[in-house]
Z-matrix of the N, CA and C atoms (Angstrom, degrees):
N
C 1 1.442
C 2 1.644 1 109.19
N 3 1.344 2 117.85 1 -43.09
C 4 1.409 3 120.56 2 177.26
C 5 1.499 4 115.58 3 -53.43
N 6 1.302 5 112.55 4 -48.55
C 7 1.439 6 123.03 5 -177.90
C 8 1.610 7 109.76 6 -58.14
N 9 1.312 8 113.13 7 -47.17
C 10 1.437 9 123.97 8 -177.52
C 11 1.629 10 107.72 9 -60.07
N 12 1.312 11 114.93 10 -48.49
C 13 1.397 12 121.03 11 -179.23
C 14 1.596 13 111.30 12 -63.07
N 15 1.333 14 114.06 13 -39.11
C 16 1.421 15 119.15 14 178.02
C 17 1.461 16 111.97 15 -67.26
N 18 1.319 17 116.79 16 -42.89
C 19 1.480 18 122.79 17 -179.27
C 20 1.493 19 109.16 18 -60.84
N 21 1.390 20 119.64 19 -47.35
C 22 1.537 21 119.05 20 177.79
C 23 1.617 22 109.34 21 -60.18
N 24 1.360 23 113.20 22 -41.28
C 25 1.533 24 106.35 23 175.21
C 26 1.350 25 116.42 24 -65.96
N 27 1.318 26 119.73 25 -36.94
C 28 1.527 27 122.39 26 -179.08
C 29 1.521 28 109.14 27 -62.61
N 30 1.269 29 119.24 28 -48.62
C 31 1.411 30 120.47 29 -177.95
C 32 1.568 31 110.44 30 -63.86
N 33 1.341 32 118.45 31 -39.20
C 34 1.374 33 125.83 32 175.16
C 35 1.639 34 110.42 33 -52.51
N 36 1.345 35 113.96 34 -55.23
C 37 1.431 36 122.40 35 -178.86
C 38 1.558 37 108.37 36 -65.63
N 39 1.251 38 117.21 37 -41.21
C 40 1.560 39 118.03 38 176.83
C 41 1.513 40 106.83 39 -54.11
N 42 1.317 41 118.70 40 -50.44
C 43 1.453 42 121.46 41 -177.65
C 44 1.505 43 111.90 42 -54.87
N 45 1.300 44 111.76 43 -42.59
C 46 1.504 45 121.39 44 -170.64
C 47 1.503 46 108.77 45 -77.62
N 48 1.301 47 123.48 46 -37.26
C 49 1.482 48 124.84 47 -164.29
C 50 1.483 49 113.69 48 -124.66
N 51 1.272 50 121.39 49 -20.82
C 52 1.477 51 119.41 50 -171.87
C 53 1.572 52 104.64 51 -81.63
N 54 1.314 53 112.48 52 134.13
C 55 1.449 54 123.34 53 -179.66
C 56 1.551 55 107.93 54 -114.34
N 57 1.272 56 119.16 55 151.80
C 58 1.389 57 125.79 56 172.77
C 59 1.535 58 113.06 57 -65.79
N 60 1.254 59 115.28 58 130.34
C 61 1.450 60 118.60 59 173.63
C 62 1.651 61 108.69 60 91.71
N 63 1.308 62 117.01 61 4.78
C 64 1.434 63 121.24 62 178.72
C 65 1.569 64 107.56 63 -117.30
N 66 1.291 65 115.61 64 165.05
C 67 1.464 66 115.40 65 175.76
C 68 1.447 67 114.88 66 -62.37
N 69 1.338 68 116.64 67 143.19
C 70 1.421 69 120.94 68 -178.97
C 71 1.545 70 112.00 69 -67.77
N 72 1.294 71 115.29 70 153.91
C 73 1.441 72 119.85 71 175.92
C 74 1.546 73 108.15 72 -82.76
N 75 1.216 74 120.43 73 122.78
C 76 1.548 75 126.26 74 -179.73
C 77 1.568 76 109.62 75 -111.14
N 78 1.299 77 110.81 76 166.98
C 79 1.404 78 124.02 77 -177.14
C 80 1.555 79 113.57 78 -50.73
N 81 1.306 80 114.91 79 -39.02
C 82 1.529 81 122.67 80 -177.85
C 83 1.497 82 111.58 81 -90.21
N 84 1.317 83 118.49 82 5.10
C 85 1.480 84 120.29 83 178.11
C 86 1.468 85 111.91 84 -66.09
N 87 1.294 86 119.94 85 132.18
C 88 1.452 87 124.17 86 174.11
C 89 1.541 88 117.09 87 -45.68
N 90 1.285 89 115.89 88 -29.39
C 91 1.501 90 127.83 89 -178.89
C 92 1.545 91 104.04 90 -62.13
N 93 1.274 92 118.79 91 -28.03
C 94 1.538 93 116.45 92 -177.80
C 95 1.523 94 112.83 93 -72.01
N 96 1.367 95 113.58 94 -18.34
C 97 1.551 96 118.80 95 176.10
C 98 1.471 97 112.73 96 42.00
N 99 1.272 98 116.85 97 -121.15
C 100 1.483 99 122.63 98 -174.86
C 101 1.578 100 112.70 99 -86.82
N 102 1.222 101 114.99 100 20.53
C 103 1.480 102 120.38 101 -173.90
C 104 1.477 103 111.25 102 -109.57
N 105 1.333 104 121.80 103 26.27
C 106 1.417 105 121.21 104 179.78
C 107 1.509 106 112.18 105 -100.91
N 108 1.349 107 109.31 106 175.67
C 109 1.419 108 118.16 107 -170.04
C 110 1.582 109 111.08 108 -62.80
N 111 1.285 110 117.94 109 -37.65
C 112 1.523 111 118.04 110 173.79
C 113 1.393 112 113.92 111 -59.13
N 114 1.281 113 122.43 112 -42.86
C 115 1.442 114 127.27 113 -174.00
C 116 1.570 115 105.50 114 -68.61
N 117 1.330 116 114.76 115 -43.69
C 118 1.478 117 120.48 116 -179.46
C 119 1.536 118 109.89 117 -65.98
N 120 1.302 119 111.59 118 -36.42
C 121 1.593 120 117.75 119 -176.66
C 122 1.534 121 104.49 120 -66.99
N 123 1.219 122 122.84 121 -46.34
C 124 1.404 123 124.13 122 175.60
C 125 1.463 124 116.24 123 -55.60
N 126 1.441 125 114.72 124 -44.31
C 127 1.465 126 115.52 125 -178.39
C 128 1.558 127 109.82 126 -75.40
N 129 1.329 128 117.16 127 -29.60
C 130 1.504 129 116.68 128 171.06
C 131 1.502 130 115.93 129 -66.90
N 132 1.338 131 117.20 130 -39.15
C 133 1.511 132 119.05 131 179.07
C 134 1.536 133 107.94 132 -70.17
N 135 1.295 134 122.06 133 -28.81
C 136 1.395 135 124.29 134 177.86
C 137 1.530 136 113.92 135 -75.77
N 138 1.330 137 110.35 136 -21.54
C 139 1.496 138 119.85 137 -172.72
C 140 1.512 139 111.68 138 70.60
N 141 1.376 140 114.08 139 33.87
C 142 1.490 141 121.70 140 -176.77
C 143 1.602 142 109.57 141 -84.77
N 144 1.198 143 119.17 142 74.02
C 145 1.432 144 120.47 143 175.84
C 146 1.500 145 117.01 144 -56.08
N 147 1.350 146 115.04 145 -36.93
C 148 1.541 147 119.33 146 177.69
C 149 1.488 148 109.15 147 -61.34
N 150 1.421 149 113.84 148 -44.43
C 151 1.367 150 119.98 149 -173.08
C 152 1.641 151 107.46 150 -68.51
N 153 1.301 152 118.49 151 -43.22
C 154 1.368 153 125.32 152 172.32
C 155 1.556 154 111.63 153 -49.07
N 156 1.304 155 110.58 154 -56.79
C 157 1.476 156 114.42 155 -177.99
C 158 1.558 157 114.73 156 -63.20
N 159 1.265 158 119.33 157 -36.76
C 160 1.484 159 124.91 158 176.38
C 161 1.450 160 111.63 159 -66.59
N 162 1.361 161 118.25 160 -46.56
C 163 1.482 162 119.73 161 178.19
C 164 1.440 163 113.91 162 -64.79
N 165 1.252 164 120.01 163 -41.07
C 166 1.497 165 122.10 164 -177.02
C 167 1.529 166 103.85 165 -78.45
N 168 1.271 167 125.13 166 -34.26
C 169 1.379 168 121.25 167 -175.95
C 170 1.596 169 112.08 168 -67.11
N 171 1.293 170 116.15 169 -22.78
C 172 1.559 171 123.65 170 177.52
C 173 1.602 172 105.76 171 -65.88
N 174 1.347 173 116.21 172 -46.09
C 175 1.412 174 124.24 173 177.17
C 176 1.582 175 110.12 174 -66.71
N 177 1.263 176 117.32 175 -47.32
C 178 1.408 177 117.82 176 -178.33
C 179 1.597 178 113.85 177 -65.49
N 180 1.342 179 111.19 178 -30.31
C 181 1.487 180 115.31 179 -179.90
C 182 1.597 181 107.25 180 -67.95
N 183 1.313 182 115.02 181 -36.97
C 184 1.496 183 118.08 182 177.07
C 185 1.500 184 110.73 183 -66.06
N 186 1.286 185 123.13 184 -38.42
C 187 1.391 186 130.67 185 174.09
C 188 1.591 187 114.11 186 -62.99
N 189 1.250 188 112.30 187 -39.10
C 190 1.441 189 119.59 188 177.93
C 191 1.593 190 108.31 189 -68.16
N 192 1.242 191 115.46 190 -41.54
C 193 1.610 192 116.15 191 177.76
C 194 1.581 193 103.26 192 -64.07
N 195 1.199 194 118.96 193 -43.38
C 196 1.470 195 121.89 194 -173.39
C 197 1.490 196 114.06 195 -56.89
N 198 1.366 197 112.81 196 -34.21
C 199 1.513 198 121.95 197 -177.90
C 200 1.566 199 112.91 198 -89.68
N 201 1.291 200 111.40 199 0.68
C 202 1.488 201 114.76 200 175.13
C 203 1.519 202 115.10 201 103.34
N 204 1.320 203 116.90 202 10.85
C 205 1.430 204 123.18 203 -179.40
C 206 1.490 205 116.00 204 88.60
N 207 1.339 206 115.57 205 -178.18
C 208 1.387 207 119.13 206 -173.44
C 209 1.536 208 119.37 207 -78.57
N 210 1.310 209 113.20 208 -4.77
C 211 1.464 210 117.98 209 178.59
C 212 1.566 211 113.97 210 -90.83
N 213 1.339 212 116.69 211 -4.90
C 214 1.443 213 120.21 212 -178.06
C 215 1.663 214 106.39 213 -93.16
N 216 1.314 215 117.72 214 162.56
C 217 1.346 216 121.19 215 178.43
C 218 1.516 217 114.37 216 -58.84
N 219 1.266 218 113.04 217 -46.70
C 220 1.557 219 114.50 218 175.16
C 221 1.531 220 112.73 219 -63.12
N 222 1.344 221 115.27 220 -37.87
C 223 1.443 222 117.57 221 -175.97
C 224 1.563 223 108.96 222 -69.29
N 225 1.411 224 115.57 223 -36.74
C 226 1.427 225 115.68 224 -178.79
C 227 1.477 226 113.15 225 -66.26
N 228 1.336 227 114.13 226 -36.94
C 229 1.544 228 116.40 227 -177.66
C 230 1.577 229 106.77 228 -75.08
N 231 1.308 230 118.52 229 -33.84
C 232 1.542 231 120.95 230 178.12
C 233 1.596 232 105.37 231 -64.97
N 234 1.326 233 117.39 232 -42.68
C 235 1.460 234 117.55 233 177.44
C 236 1.491 235 116.17 234 -61.22
N 237 1.267 236 113.73 235 -40.49
C 238 1.469 237 120.76 236 177.59
C 239 1.554 238 112.79 237 -59.39
N 240 1.345 239 111.36 238 -50.76
C 241 1.510 240 118.30 239 176.18
C 242 1.521 241 111.34 240 -63.14
N 243 1.309 242 120.53 241 -40.83
C 244 1.450 243 122.99 242 178.55
C 245 1.507 244 108.20 243 -62.33
N 246 1.333 245 119.98 244 -39.71
C 247 1.467 246 124.01 245 -179.98
C 248 1.485 247 112.41 246 -62.99
N 249 1.340 248 114.71 247 -43.03
C 250 1.494 249 119.58 248 169.72
C 251 1.469 250 115.68 249 -54.04
N 252 1.291 251 117.47 250 -42.26
C 253 1.429 252 128.05 251 178.93
C 254 1.535 253 108.40 252 -62.60
N 255 1.341 254 115.37 253 -52.83
C 256 1.538 255 118.99 254 -179.10
C 257 1.392 256 112.01 255 -67.09
N 258 1.338 257 120.11 256 -22.19
C 259 1.447 258 117.99 257 -175.11
C 260 1.529 259 113.41 258 -85.85
N 261 1.343 260 115.47 259 -5.05
C 262 1.559 261 120.06 260 175.60
C 263 1.438 262 107.91 261 -61.43
N 264 1.333 263 125.59 262 122.19
C 265 1.354 264 125.80 263 -177.22
C 266 1.525 265 112.09 264 -89.55
N 267 1.312 266 118.10 265 -20.29
C 268 1.529 267 116.04 266 176.37
C 269 1.561 268 108.13 267 -135.29
N 270 1.320 269 114.24 268 159.22
C 271 1.387 270 130.42 269 -176.51
C 272 1.701 271 104.89 270 -47.61
N 273 1.245 272 116.30 271 -47.25
C 274 1.371 273 123.95 272 -172.27
C 275 1.562 274 110.40 273 -61.37
N 276 1.302 275 117.33 274 -27.56
C 277 1.430 276 122.99 275 -176.82
C 278 1.554 277 116.51 276 -94.13
N 279 1.296 278 114.80 277 9.31
C 280 1.516 279 121.50 278 -179.46
C 281 1.612 280 113.73 279 -82.67
N 282 1.359 281 114.12 280 -22.41
C 283 1.394 282 111.68 281 -165.26
C 284 1.610 283 107.48 282 -73.07
N 285 1.273 284 123.74 283 -44.97
C 286 1.449 285 121.18 284 -177.09
C 287 1.586 286 112.41 285 -53.89
N 288 1.392 287 117.43 286 -50.12
C 289 1.377 288 123.73 287 179.14
C 290 1.535 289 114.51 288 -62.68
N 291 1.311 290 115.78 289 -36.80
C 292 1.498 291 120.54 290 175.73
C 293 1.528 292 110.65 291 -70.72
N 294 1.264 293 118.89 292 -39.04
C 295 1.567 294 118.52 293 173.81
C 296 1.521 295 111.00 294 -61.89
N 297 1.338 296 115.77 295 -41.33
C 298 1.495 297 117.06 296 177.98
C 299 1.549 298 108.96 297 -65.46
N 300 1.307 299 120.66 298 -40.91
C 301 1.523 300 121.88 299 -177.52
C 302 1.603 301 104.99 300 -68.26
N 303 1.344 302 117.38 301 -50.11
C 304 1.367 303 114.16 302 174.12
C 305 1.429 304 121.29 303 -50.35
N 306 1.359 305 117.87 304 -48.57
C 307 1.506 306 121.88 305 -178.31
C 308 1.496 307 110.92 306 -66.15
N 309 1.357 308 117.52 307 -33.12
C 310 1.447 309 123.49 308 -178.10
C 311 1.590 310 105.91 309 -69.96
N 312 1.285 311 116.38 310 -50.06
C 313 1.497 312 119.69 311 -173.46
C 314 1.529 313 107.39 312 -65.19
N 315 1.337 314 115.02 313 -40.09
C 316 1.474 315 119.06 314 177.45
C 317 1.528 316 113.00 315 -56.35
N 318 1.415 317 110.04 316 -43.42
C 319 1.447 318 115.75 317 -169.88
C 320 1.649 319 108.83 318 -72.83
N 321 1.275 320 118.38 319 -32.99
C 322 1.466 321 122.48 320 -174.93
C 323 1.614 322 109.26 321 -88.27
N 324 1.231 323 118.65 322 4.73
C 325 1.476 324 119.87 323 -176.26
C 326 1.554 325 104.24 324 -60.88
């Protein structure tokens, strides 16, 4: 679960900050800040669903800005997928929406 959360955060930040011709953003990049596997691991072990949602939402918000906001086609789809993620009431139900977010963010890179 931690790796999946970190991957969604990484793809979000890549979309927001990575530019052509510059070094790629990697998992150990300072830009990742509090969105790394260790932070997500702690949140998962604590069962802190609110913390997971808040941390990942920060990254998704940056991605949403990068695609032109919630009024664009890409933004509308990202919002829909993020809503599915936020609607998961239990940790066990996070995987499917996270996989959908990961796949979407990877596709629109």
